C-alpha positions in Angstrom: -2.9 13.8 -32.5 -3.4 17.3 -31.4 -5.4 19.5 -33.8 -3.3 22.7 -33.6 -1.9 24.9 -36.3 1.6 24.0 -37.3 4.6 26.3 -37.2 7.3 27.0 -39.9 11.0 27.5 -40.0 12.9 30.3 -41.7 14.2 28.3 -44.7 12.6 28.5 -48.2 13.6 24.9 -49.0 11.7 23.2 -46.2 8.4 23.4 -44.4 6.9 21.9 -41.3 3.7 19.8 -41.4 1.7 17.8 -39.0 2.1 14.1 -39.6 -0.6 11.5 -39.3 -0.8 7.7 -39.5 -1.1 8.0 -43.3 2.5 9.2 -43.3 3.7 6.0 -41.6 5.5 4.5 -44.7 7.3 7.8 -45.5 8.3 8.2 -41.8 9.6 4.7 -41.6 12.0 5.6 -44.5 13.4 8.4 -42.3 13.9 6.0 -39.4 15.6 3.6 -41.7 18.1 6.3 -42.8 18.7 7.2 -39.2 20.0 3.8 -38.2 22.9 5.6 -36.3 20.3 6.9 -33.8 18.9 3.4 -33.1 22.3 2.0 -32.5 23.3 4.8 -30.1 20.0 4.6 -28.1 19.0 0.9 -28.3 22.2 -0.8 -29.4 20.3 -2.5 -32.3 19.0 -2.0 -35.8 15.9 0.1 -36.5 12.7 -1.7 -35.9 10.7 -2.2 -39.1 7.7 -0.9 -37.1 9.4 2.2 -35.6 7.2 4.7 -37.3 4.0 3.0 -36.3 5.3 2.6 -32.7 6.2 6.3 -32.6 2.7 7.3 -33.6 1.2 5.1 -30.9 3.7 5.7 -28.0 2.3 7.8 -25.2 3.0 8.1 -21.5 0.6 6.6 -18.9 -2.6 8.5 -18.6 -2.3 10.1 -22.0 -3.7 9.3 -25.4 -2.5 9.8 -29.0 -4.8 12.8 -29.1 -2.3 14.6 -26.7 0.6 13.9 -29.0 2.2 16.1 -31.7 4.2 14.8 -34.6 5.7 17.4 -36.9 7.6 16.5 -40.1 10.3 18.6 -41.7 9.6 18.2 -45.4 11.5 19.3 -48.5 9.9 20.9 -51.5 9.0 17.5 -53.0 7.2 16.5 -49.8 9.9 14.0 -48.5 10.1 13.7 -44.7 13.6 14.7 -43.7 13.0 15.3 -40.1 10.7 14.6 -37.2 9.8 16.5 -34.0 7.6 14.4 -31.8 6.2 14.7 -28.3 3.4 15.7 -26.0 1.8 19.0 -25.1 0.8 19.8 -21.5 3.1 17.1 -20.2 4.1 16.5 -17.5 1.9 19.4 -16.5 -0.4 22.0 -18.2 2.3 24.6 -19.0 5.1 22.2 -20.2 5.5 20.6 -23.6 7.7 17.5 -23.9 9.9 16.7 -26.9 10.2 12.9 -27.2 12.3 12.9 -30.4 14.0 15.2 -32.8 15.4 13.2 -35.7 17.0 14.6 -38.8 18.1 12.6 -41.9 21.9 12.3 -42.1 21.9 14.3 -45.4 20.4 17.4 -43.8 22.3 17.4 -40.5 24.9 20.1 -39.6 23.1 22.6 -41.8 21.3 24.6 -39.0 18.0 23.0 -39.6 17.8 21.5 -36.1 18.5 24.9 -34.6 15.9 26.5 -36.8 13.3 23.8 -36.0 13.9 24.1 -32.3 13.8 27.9 -32.3 10.6 28.0 -34.3 9.1 25.3 -32.0 10.0 27.4 -28.9 8.2 30.4 -30.4 5.2 28.2 -31.2 5.0 26.7 -27.7 5.2 30.2 -26.2 2.3 31.4 -28.5 0.3 28.3 -27.3 0.8 29.6 -23.7 3.4 27.0 -22.8 6.1 28.2 -20.4 8.8 25.6 -20.9 9.9 22.6 -22.9 11.4 19.5 -21.5 13.1 16.4 -23.0 15.4 13.5 -22.2 18.7 12.6 -23.7 20.3 9.2 -23.2 23.9 9.4 -21.8 25.5 7.8 -24.9 24.0 10.4 -27.2 26.6 13.1 -26.3 26.2 15.1 -29.5 22.5 15.4 -28.8 23.2 16.6 -25.3 25.6 19.3 -26.6 23.1 20.3 -29.3 20.3 20.8 -26.7 22.7 22.7 -24.4 23.4 25.0 -27.4 19.7 25.6 -27.8 19.4 26.8 -24.2 18.3 23.7 -22.5 19.7 23.0 -19.0 20.1 19.8 -17.1 17.3 19.3 -14.5 18.0 15.8 -13.3 19.2 12.4 -14.4 17.3 9.1 -14.2 18.4 5.8 -12.8 19.7 3.6 -15.5 17.0 2.0 -17.6 16.7 -0.4 -20.5 16.4 0.9 -24.1 16.4 -2.1 -26.5 19.7 -3.8 -25.7 21.3 -0.9 -23.8 20.9 0.3 -20.3 21.3 4.0 -20.1 20.9 7.0 -17.8 18.6 9.7 -19.2 19.5 13.4 -18.7 16.3 15.4 -18.4 16.6 18.9 -19.7 14.4 22.0 -19.7 14.2 25.3 -21.4 11.9 28.2 -20.4 10.3 29.8 -23.4 9.5 33.5 -23.4 8.4 36.0 -26.1 12.0 37.1 -26.3 13.5 34.2 -28.2 17.2 34.7 -28.5 18.9 32.8 -31.3 20.7 29.8 -29.9 24.3 29.0 -30.4 25.1 27.3 -33.6 26.5 23.8 -33.4 27.8 21.2 -35.9 25.3 18.8 -34.4 22.2 20.7 -35.6 
């Protein structure tokens, strides 16, 4: 995992913390509560090893040392959200979000928006110029959420297999600057 300072959101009830392999059991509980995401993307139940797989998954030519995994924790230290991806990918100035996942009980409260806005500011402070991500075609609410955060469609992939589903991936991008403008609010965040 990358060894960089974390960032925080503007909410006194939650904080952001880097996650490590020692958080695997707690993170798996988040994946289990987010079974709706696994069904949308993969068409099947959550893998009992989803957390471990997420810690280990990296694109070709990268290592887990290039990866970031930030947890959104409540005051008791429970993981209620995950922001995962790679810095300097696919090139030096771009950061890639692989997954933003929020527990069902904290969705539609503005936490996703706050997390993304703070992350954009953090990436800019780390000399990143843009953030990219992919959204599978069946996850329409996620696509609209990301649009509301200022991400724009760059391209779409050929259909590819995710678990039991074949889906197109919409690749999106947002340029980050020092002038972060609050994104639109959305019920999906």
